[in-house]
C-alpha positions as CSV (number, residue, x, y, z in Angstrom):
1,F,-13.5,-14.9,-12.8
2,M,-11.2,-13.1,-15.3
3,Q,-11.2,-13.2,-19.0
4,Y,-9.5,-11.2,-21.8
5,V,-11.6,-9.1,-24.0
6,E,-10.8,-6.6,-26.8
7,I,-12.3,-3.2,-26.1
8,P,-11.8,0.1,-27.8
9,V,-8.9,2.4,-26.5
10,P,-10.6,4.7,-24.0
11,S,-11.6,8.1,-25.4
12,L,-10.4,11.1,-23.4
13,K,-12.2,13.8,-21.6
14,K,-10.5,17.2,-21.8
15,G,-8.8,16.9,-18.4
16,E,-7.5,13.4,-19.0
17,V,-4.3,11.7,-20.3
18,L,-4.2,8.4,-22.1
19,I,-1.6,6.1,-20.6
20,K,0.0,3.2,-22.3
21,V,0.3,1.0,-19.2
22,E,3.8,-0.5,-18.6
23,A,3.2,-1.9,-15.1
24,A,0.2,-2.3,-12.8
25,S,0.1,-3.5,-9.2
26,I,-2.7,-5.5,-7.6
27,N,-4.0,-4.5,-4.1
28,P,-6.2,-6.6,-1.7
29,A,-9.0,-4.0,-2.3
30,D,-9.0,-4.9,-6.0
31,C,-9.7,-8.5,-5.0
32,R,-12.5,-7.5,-2.6
33,I,-14.2,-5.5,-5.4
34,Q,-13.9,-8.4,-7.8
35,K,-15.5,-10.8,-5.2
36,G,-18.5,-8.4,-5.2
37,L,-18.1,-7.3,-1.6
38,L,-19.1,-3.7,-2.5
39,R,-22.1,-4.5,-4.6
40,P,-24.6,-3.2,-5.5
41,F,-22.5,0.0,-5.5
42,V,-19.4,-1.1,-7.4
43,P,-18.4,-2.5,-9.7
44,K,-20.6,-2.5,-12.7
45,F,-19.6,-5.8,-14.3
46,P,-17.9,-6.4,-16.6
47,F,-15.2,-4.4,-14.8
48,I,-11.5,-3.8,-15.5
49,P,-9.8,-4.0,-12.1
50,V,-6.7,-2.4,-10.7
51,T,-6.0,1.3,-9.7
52,D,-2.2,1.5,-9.5
53,V,-0.5,2.0,-12.8
54,A,2.7,3.5,-14.4
55,G,3.4,4.0,-18.0
56,E,3.8,6.5,-20.9
57,I,1.4,9.2,-22.0
58,I,0.4,8.7,-25.7
59,E,-2.4,11.4,-25.9
60,I,-3.6,14.3,-23.9
61,G,-6.9,16.0,-23.5
62,S,-7.4,19.6,-24.6
63,A,-7.3,21.0,-21.1
64,V,-4.2,19.1,-19.8
65,Q,-1.5,21.5,-18.7
66,Q,1.2,19.6,-16.7
67,F,1.9,16.8,-19.1
68,K,2.8,16.1,-22.7
69,V,2.9,13.1,-25.0
70,G,5.9,10.9,-24.2
71,D,6.0,11.7,-20.4
72,K,6.4,8.8,-18.0
73,V,3.8,8.9,-15.2
74,V,2.2,7.1,-12.3
75,S,-1.5,7.2,-11.7
76,K,-3.8,6.2,-8.8
77,L,-7.1,5.6,-10.6
78,I,-10.4,6.1,-8.9
79,F,-11.3,2.8,-7.4
80,W,-14.9,2.5,-8.5
81,K,-13.8,3.1,-12.1
82,A,-10.4,1.5,-12.0
83,G,-9.3,0.2,-15.4
84,G,-5.6,-0.4,-14.8
85,L,-5.4,-4.1,-15.9
86,A,-5.4,-3.1,-19.6
87,E,-3.0,-1.9,-22.3
88,Y,-4.4,1.6,-22.2
89,V,-6.2,3.6,-19.5
90,A,-7.5,7.2,-19.4
91,A,-6.6,9.0,-16.2
92,S,-7.5,12.5,-14.9
93,E,-4.5,14.8,-14.8
94,S,-5.3,15.4,-11.1
95,I,-4.6,11.8,-10.1
96,T,-1.4,11.6,-12.1
97,V,2.2,12.5,-11.2
98,P,5.5,12.4,-13.2
99,L,7.7,9.3,-12.9
100,P,11.2,10.5,-11.8
101,A,14.1,9.4,-14.0
102,G,15.7,6.3,-12.7
103,V,12.6,4.9,-11.1
104,S,11.2,1.8,-12.9
105,S,7.5,1.5,-13.9
106,A,7.2,-1.6,-11.8
107,D,8.7,0.0,-8.7
108,A,6.4,3.1,-9.1
109,A,3.2,1.0,-9.7
110,G,3.6,-0.5,-6.3
111,L,3.3,2.8,-4.5
112,P,-0.1,4.5,-4.9
113,V,-2.4,2.5,-2.6
114,A,0.1,0.5,-0.5
115,G,2.8,3.2,-0.2
116,L,0.3,6.0,0.6
117,T,-1.5,3.9,3.1
118,A,1.8,3.1,4.8
119,L,2.8,6.7,4.8
120,Q,-0.5,7.8,6.3
121,A,-0.2,5.3,9.1
122,V,3.4,6.3,9.8
123,K,2.4,10.0,9.7
124,A,-0.5,9.3,12.1
125,I,2.0,8.3,14.8
126,G,3.7,11.7,14.5
127,T,6.7,10.6,12.3
128,K,8.9,13.4,11.0
129,F,11.1,12.7,7.9
130,D,13.4,15.7,8.3
131,G,15.5,14.2,11.0
132,T,13.9,16.2,13.8
133,G,11.6,13.4,15.0
134,V,12.1,11.6,18.3
135,G,11.7,7.9,17.6
136,S,9.1,5.8,19.4
137,N,9.1,2.1,20.1
138,I,6.7,0.6,17.5
139,L,5.4,-2.7,16.2
140,I,4.4,-3.2,12.6
141,T,2.3,-6.3,11.8
142,A,2.4,-8.3,8.5
143,A,5.6,-6.5,7.7
144,S,6.4,-8.5,4.6
145,G,3.1,-7.5,2.9
146,G,2.7,-4.6,0.4
147,I,1.7,-2.0,3.0
148,G,3.9,-3.5,5.8
149,S,7.1,-3.5,3.7
150,Y,6.7,0.2,3.0
151,A,5.7,1.0,6.6
152,V,8.9,-0.6,8.0
153,Q,11.1,1.5,5.7
154,L,9.2,4.7,6.3
155,A,9.2,4.1,10.1
156,K,13.0,3.7,10.1
157,L,13.4,6.9,8.0
158,G,11.5,8.5,10.9
159,N,14.0,7.2,13.6
160,H,11.6,4.7,15.2
161,N,12.7,1.5,16.8
162,V,10.8,-1.1,14.8
163,T,9.7,-4.6,15.8
164,A,7.9,-6.4,13.0
165,T,5.9,-9.5,12.6
166,C,5.9,-11.8,9.5
167,G,6.1,-15.4,8.5
168,A,9.2,-17.4,9.1
169,R,10.3,-17.4,5.5
170,N,10.3,-13.5,5.5
171,L,12.3,-12.8,8.7
172,E,15.5,-12.1,6.8
173,L,13.8,-9.8,4.2
174,V,12.1,-7.8,7.0
175,A,15.4,-7.4,8.8
176,D,17.0,-6.4,5.4
177,I,14.5,-3.5,4.9
178,G,15.3,-2.1,8.3
179,A,13.3,-3.8,11.1
180,D,15.3,-3.8,14.4
181,E,13.7,-7.1,15.3
182,A,11.6,-9.5,13.3
183,L,9.2,-11.9,15.0
184,D,7.7,-15.1,13.4
185,Y,4.0,-14.6,14.1
186,K,3.6,-18.4,14.5
187,T,6.0,-18.7,17.5
188,P,4.8,-18.1,21.1
189,E,6.8,-14.8,21.3
190,G,5.5,-13.7,17.9
191,A,1.9,-14.5,18.7
192,A,2.3,-12.6,22.0
193,L,4.1,-9.7,20.1
194,K,6.9,-9.8,22.6
195,N,10.3,-8.3,21.5
196,S,13.5,-9.4,23.1
197,S,13.8,-6.3,25.3
198,G,10.4,-6.9,26.8
199,K,9.5,-3.2,26.2
200,K,5.9,-2.3,25.5
201,Y,5.0,-0.4,22.3
202,D,4.1,3.3,22.0
203,Y,2.4,2.5,18.7
204,I,1.3,-0.6,16.8
205,V,0.7,-0.2,13.1
206,N,-1.6,-3.0,12.1
207,T,-1.7,-4.0,8.4
208,T,-3.5,-7.3,8.7
209,N,-7.2,-7.8,8.9
210,G,-6.7,-10.7,11.3
211,G,-5.3,-8.4,14.0
212,K,-7.4,-8.1,17.2
213,W,-7.6,-5.2,19.7
214,S,-7.6,-7.8,22.5
215,A,-4.2,-9.1,21.4
216,F,-2.7,-5.7,20.9
217,K,-3.9,-4.0,24.1
218,P,-1.5,-6.0,26.5
219,S,1.5,-5.0,24.4
220,L,0.8,-1.3,24.5
221,S,2.5,1.1,26.8
222,S,0.3,3.0,29.2
223,H,-0.8,5.6,26.6
224,G,-0.1,3.4,23.6
225,R,-2.1,3.5,20.4
226,V,-2.9,1.1,17.6
227,V,-3.2,2.6,14.2
228,D,-5.1,0.1,12.1
229,V,-5.1,0.3,8.3
230,A,-7.0,-3.0,7.8
231,P,-9.7,-2.8,10.5
232,N,-12.0,-5.8,10.9
233,F,-15.4,-5.3,12.5
234,G,-14.1,-5.9,16.1
235,N,-11.5,-3.3,15.7
236,F,-14.0,-0.8,14.3
237,V,-15.9,-1.3,17.5
238,A,-12.7,-0.9,19.6
239,S,-12.0,2.4,17.8
240,I,-15.2,3.8,19.2
241,L,-15.0,2.1,22.6
242,T,-11.4,3.4,23.2
243,L,-12.0,7.0,22.3
244,F,-11.7,8.1,25.9
245,S,-9.3,5.4,27.1
246,K,-5.6,5.9,27.7
247,K,-4.9,3.0,25.3
248,K,-6.6,3.7,22.0
249,L,-7.2,2.1,18.6
250,S,-7.7,4.4,15.6
251,T,-8.5,3.4,12.0
252,V,-6.8,4.9,9.0
253,I,-8.8,5.4,5.8
254,L,-6.5,6.4,2.9
255,S,-6.9,10.1,2.2
256,L,-3.3,11.2,1.1
257,G,-3.0,12.7,-2.3
258,M,-0.6,13.4,-5.2
259,E,1.8,15.5,-3.2
260,D,2.5,12.6,-0.9
261,L,2.9,10.2,-3.9
262,R,5.5,12.6,-5.3
263,F,7.3,12.5,-1.9
264,L,7.4,8.7,-2.0
265,L,8.6,8.6,-5.6
266,E,11.4,11.0,-4.6
267,L,12.4,8.6,-1.7
268,V,12.5,5.8,-4.2
269,K,14.6,7.9,-6.6
270,E,17.0,8.7,-3.7
271,R,17.2,4.9,-2.9
272,K,15.8,5.6,0.6
273,L,12.7,3.5,-0.1
274,K,12.3,0.5,-2.2
275,T,9.3,-1.5,-3.5
276,V,9.6,-5.1,-2.4
277,I,8.3,-7.0,-5.4
278,D,6.8,-10.5,-4.8
279,S,6.5,-11.4,-8.4
280,R,6.2,-10.0,-11.9
281,H,3.7,-11.4,-14.4
282,P,3.3,-10.8,-18.1
283,F,-0.1,-9.3,-19.1
284,E,-1.1,-12.7,-20.7
285,K,-0.7,-14.3,-17.2
286,A,-2.5,-11.6,-15.2
287,A,-4.7,-14.4,-13.8
288,D,-1.7,-15.9,-12.0
289,A,-0.9,-12.5,-10.5
290,W,-4.5,-12.2,-9.4
291,E,-4.3,-15.7,-7.7
292,K,-1.0,-14.7,-6.0
293,S,-2.6,-11.6,-4.6
294,L,-5.8,-13.4,-3.5
295,S,-3.7,-15.9,-1.6
296,S,-2.7,-13.1,0.9
297,H,0.8,-14.7,1.0
298,A,2.6,-12.3,-1.3
299,T,5.8,-10.9,-0.1
300,G,5.6,-7.2,-1.1
301,K,3.8,-6.3,-4.3
302,V,2.4,-8.4,-7.1
303,I,3.1,-6.6,-10.4
304,V,1.7,-7.2,-13.9
305,E,3.9,-5.9,-16.8
306,M,2.3,-5.0,-20.1
């Protein structure tokens, strides 16, 4: 459960900056940690959750070189320490990037985990963003979620033909952010992942932990591949069993860094990418934001504003 406590403002190590948090976004992984799924390793309770924050630097450590007091920044905090759901957080300079002018803290706070995961998945299928890429026929599952909504936009920037699955209430939104075709996953066609052209997919980007290899395999072209960012146990097994098959499933564990976060922020600044925001909650109502994120029915990102 969550409760508010008064704690001292964090003291800085020499390579850290102190951020006055303006916006933080909640990710499914935060909820999993809070439920204790990674114990006994993390967290040490009491624990301040949330890793994705944006705000203003109010103090810098003695060794910090790239930033000064007053700079607006975005940080992807280390997940076992986290600390983002607070008024102030200390972040290492190495996990912090400048917030470009014209990008809001709320839009930026959505990016670190969800945006980078989407980018890594879309890069894993060979996407080029300089206009030289040859597009593939791809499917993105749970396209109205935090990762999915970024993935659809990034895939379209890479010239792919995108079919996307989502709930009925989000079909219009998913089309608005660029999907060529949106399928309601509860209809027979949606459940069977069938697009109107009947074409098989070169790639499926799976962003829901309910996705099954057995359901994806019939929809893949002869050398098709599933890129899974939310693998369940069955799909982990499939990733090993399909290593030498023509049709494959590979899992993505987030490893992209700050250079890629800068790239995403630049796209947001250029209005080529947007953060789909499900809801904004004041800090006093962070528990409501938490509930919304736990429900797994958020459309885009759940944001807490300080």
